[in-house]
C-alpha positions as CSV (number, residue, x, y, z in Angstrom):
1,M,-38.0,51.7,63.0
2,S,-39.1,52.9,59.8
3,R,-37.4,51.8,56.6
4,T,-36.1,52.8,52.7
5,K,-35.1,51.3,49.9
6,L,-31.9,53.2,48.8
7,P,-31.7,53.2,45.2
8,G,-28.8,51.3,43.7
9,H,-29.2,48.4,46.4
10,S,-30.8,45.1,46.9
11,H,-32.1,45.7,50.9
12,Y,-34.3,48.0,53.0
13,Q,-32.1,50.8,55.1
14,S,-33.8,51.1,58.8
15,F,-33.9,53.9,61.2
16,P,-34.8,54.0,64.9
17,E,-37.9,56.7,65.7
18,V,-36.8,60.0,67.0
19,S,-37.9,59.4,70.8
20,S,-36.7,61.0,74.4
21,R,-34.2,58.1,74.6
22,Y,-32.2,60.7,72.2
23,P,-32.1,63.8,74.0
24,L,-30.3,66.2,71.1
25,I,-32.3,64.2,68.2
26,A,-35.4,66.2,67.1
27,P,-37.6,65.2,64.1
28,G,-35.6,65.4,60.8
29,D,-32.4,65.1,62.2
30,P,-30.1,61.7,61.4
31,P,-30.2,59.4,63.8
32,P,-27.8,57.5,66.0
33,F,-27.7,54.8,63.9
34,M,-28.5,53.2,60.5
35,T,-29.0,49.2,59.9
36,Y,-29.1,47.4,56.9
37,N,-30.3,44.1,55.3
38,D,-31.7,43.6,58.8
39,H,-32.9,39.7,57.9
40,A,-29.7,39.1,55.8
41,R,-28.8,35.3,55.7
42,A,-24.8,34.7,56.5
43,P,-23.7,34.8,59.9
44,V,-21.5,38.3,59.6
45,L,-22.2,41.4,61.0
46,L,-20.7,44.5,58.8
47,V,-20.4,48.4,60.7
48,A,-19.6,51.6,59.5
49,D,-18.3,54.2,62.7
50,H,-17.8,57.1,60.4
51,A,-20.3,56.6,57.6
52,S,-22.2,59.7,58.5
53,P,-20.9,64.1,58.3
54,F,-23.9,64.5,59.1
55,F,-24.9,67.0,62.9
56,P,-28.7,67.5,64.5
57,A,-29.5,70.6,64.6
58,A,-29.1,71.1,68.4
59,L,-25.7,71.1,67.6
60,N,-25.7,73.7,64.6
61,Q,-22.4,72.1,63.1
62,L,-20.2,72.6,66.5
63,G,-19.6,75.9,64.6
64,L,-18.1,74.2,61.6
65,A,-18.5,76.0,58.4
66,D,-20.2,73.5,55.6
67,W,-17.3,72.8,53.5
68,V,-15.8,70.6,57.1
69,L,-18.7,68.2,56.4
70,E,-16.9,67.3,52.9
71,R,-13.7,66.1,54.5
72,H,-12.3,63.2,56.0
73,V,-12.2,65.3,59.5
74,A,-16.2,65.2,59.7
75,W,-16.3,61.2,58.1
76,D,-14.8,58.2,56.7
77,I,-16.1,59.3,52.7
78,G,-17.4,56.5,51.1
79,S,-17.7,54.2,53.5
80,D,-21.4,54.3,54.1
81,Q,-22.0,53.2,50.1
82,L,-18.8,50.9,50.9
83,A,-20.2,48.5,53.4
84,R,-24.0,48.4,52.4
85,F,-22.9,47.3,48.7
86,L,-20.7,44.8,50.6
87,A,-23.6,43.4,52.5
88,D,-25.7,43.2,49.1
89,E,-22.5,41.2,48.3
90,L,-22.4,39.1,51.2
91,D,-25.9,38.6,52.4
92,A,-25.0,40.4,55.6
93,Q,-26.6,42.7,58.2
94,A,-24.7,45.9,58.5
95,V,-24.8,48.9,61.8
96,L,-24.0,52.4,60.2
97,A,-23.0,55.3,62.3
98,G,-25.8,58.6,61.6
99,F,-23.5,61.5,63.0
100,S,-20.3,62.7,62.4
101,R,-17.3,61.4,64.5
102,L,-16.7,65.0,65.9
103,I,-19.6,64.6,67.9
104,V,-18.4,62.0,69.8
105,D,-16.4,59.5,68.1
106,P,-17.5,55.6,68.0
107,N,-14.3,54.6,67.4
108,R,-12.8,55.6,70.5
109,K,-13.3,55.0,74.3
110,L,-15.2,57.6,76.2
111,D,-12.1,58.8,78.1
112,D,-9.5,59.0,75.5
113,P,-9.1,62.9,74.5
114,S,-9.7,62.3,71.0
115,A,-13.6,60.9,71.2
116,F,-14.8,64.7,71.7
117,A,-11.7,66.2,69.3
118,E,-10.9,70.1,69.8
119,I,-9.0,70.0,66.6
120,S,-9.3,66.9,64.0
121,D,-6.5,67.3,60.8
122,G,-5.4,70.7,62.3
123,I,-9.3,72.2,61.8
124,A,-10.6,73.4,65.6
125,I,-13.9,72.3,66.3
126,P,-15.4,75.2,68.2
127,G,-18.6,72.9,69.2
128,N,-15.9,71.1,71.6
129,L,-14.1,73.7,73.2
130,E,-14.6,73.4,77.4
131,L,-17.1,70.3,76.9
132,D,-18.5,69.6,80.4
133,D,-19.7,66.2,81.8
134,E,-23.0,66.7,81.3
135,Q,-23.0,68.3,77.5
136,K,-20.6,64.6,76.7
137,S,-23.3,62.8,78.6
138,L,-26.1,63.9,76.1
139,R,-23.6,63.3,73.4
140,V,-23.0,60.2,74.8
141,Q,-26.7,59.4,75.5
142,S,-28.3,60.5,72.1
143,F,-25.5,58.9,69.5
144,F,-22.7,56.7,71.2
145,Q,-24.6,54.4,73.3
146,P,-27.7,53.7,71.2
147,Y,-25.2,52.8,67.9
148,H,-23.1,50.7,69.5
149,D,-26.1,48.9,71.5
150,A,-27.6,48.1,67.5
151,I,-24.0,46.7,66.9
152,S,-24.7,44.2,70.4
153,A,-28.8,43.5,68.9
154,R,-27.6,42.4,66.0
155,L,-24.6,40.1,67.1
156,D,-27.3,39.2,69.8
157,G,-29.8,38.0,66.7
158,I,-26.5,36.0,65.0
159,R,-25.7,34.0,67.9
160,T,-28.8,32.4,68.0
161,R,-27.6,30.7,64.6
162,V,-23.5,30.5,65.0
163,A,-21.4,30.4,68.8
164,A,-19.3,33.3,67.1
165,P,-20.1,35.6,64.3
166,A,-17.6,37.1,61.8
167,F,-17.8,40.9,62.9
168,I,-16.1,42.9,60.2
169,S,-15.2,46.4,60.6
170,V,-15.2,49.2,57.4
171,H,-13.3,52.5,56.8
172,T,-11.9,54.9,54.4
173,C,-8.7,56.6,54.4
174,T,-7.2,59.3,52.8
175,P,-5.2,58.8,50.0
176,V,-2.8,61.3,50.8
177,F,-1.9,61.9,54.8
178,D,0.6,64.5,55.6
179,R,2.3,64.9,51.9
180,V,2.8,61.6,52.0
181,V,1.1,59.0,49.3
182,R,-0.5,56.1,50.3
183,P,-0.2,53.4,47.9
184,W,-2.6,50.7,49.9
185,H,-5.8,50.3,48.3
186,I,-6.7,48.4,51.1
187,G,-5.7,48.2,54.3
188,I,-6.2,44.8,56.6
189,M,-6.5,45.5,60.1
190,W,-6.2,43.0,62.8
191,D,-4.0,42.1,66.2
192,Q,-4.4,38.4,67.6
193,D,-6.8,36.8,65.4
194,P,-5.5,36.0,62.2
195,R,-8.7,33.8,61.2
196,I,-9.8,36.6,58.5
197,P,-7.2,38.8,58.3
198,V,-4.3,36.5,57.1
199,P,-6.4,34.5,54.2
200,L,-7.8,38.0,53.4
201,M,-5.1,39.2,52.6
202,E,-3.9,36.1,50.6
203,N,-6.8,36.5,48.6
204,L,-6.2,40.2,47.7
205,R,-2.7,39.4,46.6
206,R,-3.4,36.8,44.2
207,M,-5.8,39.7,42.5
208,D,-3.3,42.2,39.4
209,G,-2.7,45.2,40.1
210,I,-4.1,45.9,44.2
211,C,-1.9,47.3,46.7
212,I,-2.2,45.6,50.2
213,G,-0.9,46.9,53.2
214,D,-0.7,44.5,56.4
215,N,-2.0,47.1,59.5
216,E,-1.4,49.9,57.1
217,P,-2.1,52.6,57.1
218,Y,-3.2,52.0,60.1
219,S,-2.7,49.3,62.8
220,G,-5.7,46.6,64.4
221,R,-2.9,46.7,67.2
222,H,-3.6,50.6,68.2
223,P,-6.1,51.1,71.4
224,H,-7.7,53.6,69.5
225,D,-9.4,50.7,68.0
226,F,-12.9,50.6,70.5
227,T,-15.0,49.3,68.2
228,V,-13.3,46.0,67.2
229,D,-11.6,45.7,70.4
230,F,-14.8,45.6,72.3
231,H,-17.3,44.1,70.2
232,A,-15.0,41.3,68.6
233,E,-12.0,40.7,70.0
234,R,-12.7,40.6,73.8
235,L,-15.5,37.5,73.3
236,G,-13.5,36.1,70.7
237,L,-15.5,36.6,67.7
238,P,-13.6,36.4,64.0
239,H,-12.9,39.4,62.6
240,V,-10.9,41.7,60.5
241,G,-10.8,45.9,59.9
242,I,-10.5,47.2,56.5
243,E,-9.2,50.4,55.1
244,V,-10.3,51.1,51.7
245,R,-8.6,54.4,50.2
246,Q,-11.3,57.3,50.0
247,D,-10.5,58.5,46.1
248,L,-11.4,54.5,45.3
249,V,-15.5,55.0,46.8
250,S,-16.1,58.2,46.3
251,D,-19.0,57.5,44.1
252,D,-21.5,55.0,43.8
253,E,-19.2,53.0,41.3
254,G,-16.0,53.0,42.9
255,A,-18.0,51.5,46.0
256,R,-19.7,49.1,44.3
257,K,-16.7,48.0,42.7
258,W,-14.2,47.5,45.3
259,A,-16.9,45.7,47.7
260,G,-17.2,43.3,44.8
261,I,-13.6,42.7,45.1
262,L,-13.5,42.5,49.0
263,A,-16.5,40.5,48.7
264,A,-14.5,38.3,46.5
265,A,-11.6,37.5,48.9
266,L,-13.9,37.3,51.9
267,R,-16.1,34.6,50.3
268,P,-13.8,31.6,50.9
269,V,-12.8,32.9,54.3
270,L,-16.4,32.8,55.2
271,A,-17.6,30.1,54.1
272,D,-15.4,28.1,56.5
273,E,-18.2,26.7,59.0
274,T,-15.5,26.2,61.5
275,L,-14.6,29.8,61.7
276,F,-17.5,30.5,63.2
277,R,-16.0,29.5,67.0
278,Q,-14.4,31.8,69.6
279,L,-11.1,32.2,69.4
280,G,-10.2,31.5,73.4
281,E,-12.4,28.9,75.6
282,D,-12.2,31.0,78.7
283,L,-14.4,34.2,76.8
284,P,-17.9,34.9,77.5
285,A,-20.4,32.5,75.7
286,S,-23.7,33.3,75.8
287,A,-25.9,36.2,73.9
288,A,-27.3,37.7,77.4
289,E,-23.7,38.4,79.2
290,G,-22.4,39.8,75.6
291,S,-25.6,41.8,75.7
292,A,-25.2,42.8,79.0
293,T,-21.5,44.2,79.0
294,A,-22.3,46.2,75.7
295,R,-23.9,48.5,77.9
296,A,-20.7,48.8,80.5
297,F,-18.8,51.5,78.7
298,P,-15.0,52.7,80.3
C-alpha cells in the first residue's frame, strides 16, 4: 500500500499497489479503493460507494464525454470529502471506492441490471451496451471485489476490539430530481435496526434550520442498498445510511461543515458501549466467517 496526506485532512489516505489482481488497472489509473485513517481508534467504519468519477485508461471513459464525469450520473459529488472529514471528526476508518459507479456499481447486486447501467439519468452509456460475461467479470475482479474485500478486511480488524463495529454508509444526492426540489439537507436511510438512525435523527432535529428525511429521498428498505445489506444488516452490525444534499458539500468548506454537524449528532450515539453488539443472537459472530462470506457475492 502507498499513502499520501491530503491537504486539509488530519490523516493519511492509502492506495493498493497496481498488480495483476486488477486486470483492467494500469499504473497511473485510479485504484479500486482507497482507505483513510487506517489506525483510527473508534470502532466505526465509514464507507463511500460512489466517491470517485474516474475510469482506467483501458475503458476509455466508456465512450462518455468529460462533462459526464462532473454529473451525479458518474459519482456522488462531495461524498469523498464528506467521508474523510467525518472520519477525521470521529477518528474512524473509511473505505472509499476509487472508480466511477458506471464501471460497475458497488452498491448493487451483480445480477441487478443497474449494476452495469446502459442508461443512467437519461444518459446513454456506450461502453456498457451488450457487455458479455467476460467483460463483466473483469470489472468485478478489478473494482467491485477489491472494494468489498477492503471493507470486509477493515471490519475484521475492528472486530478484534468489539463484537460488532458500527457501519456508516455515506452518500450524496442531487438537490433536484425529476424537476422536484428536495427540501432535505440530510436523509437517514434505515430498515430494521433503529439503534443508530433513530437517535441520530432525534439529535439532528434538535439543531436549528436542518431538514431531516426519514428514509427520504431514498429508503434503506430498497433492495438497491447492497453494501449496507451485505456488510452490516446481514451480520447484525449497528448501521445507518446517510445522504447529504450535494449543493451543501460540493466544496471543502461545505463538506467540513456538514461533517461537523453529522459528527455532533453521531457522537452521543456512538458513545454508548452497548451499541457494539449484534442485533440478533442467531447471526454469525466470528470475524473469520464474516470474511469468508464477504467473498461469496450473489
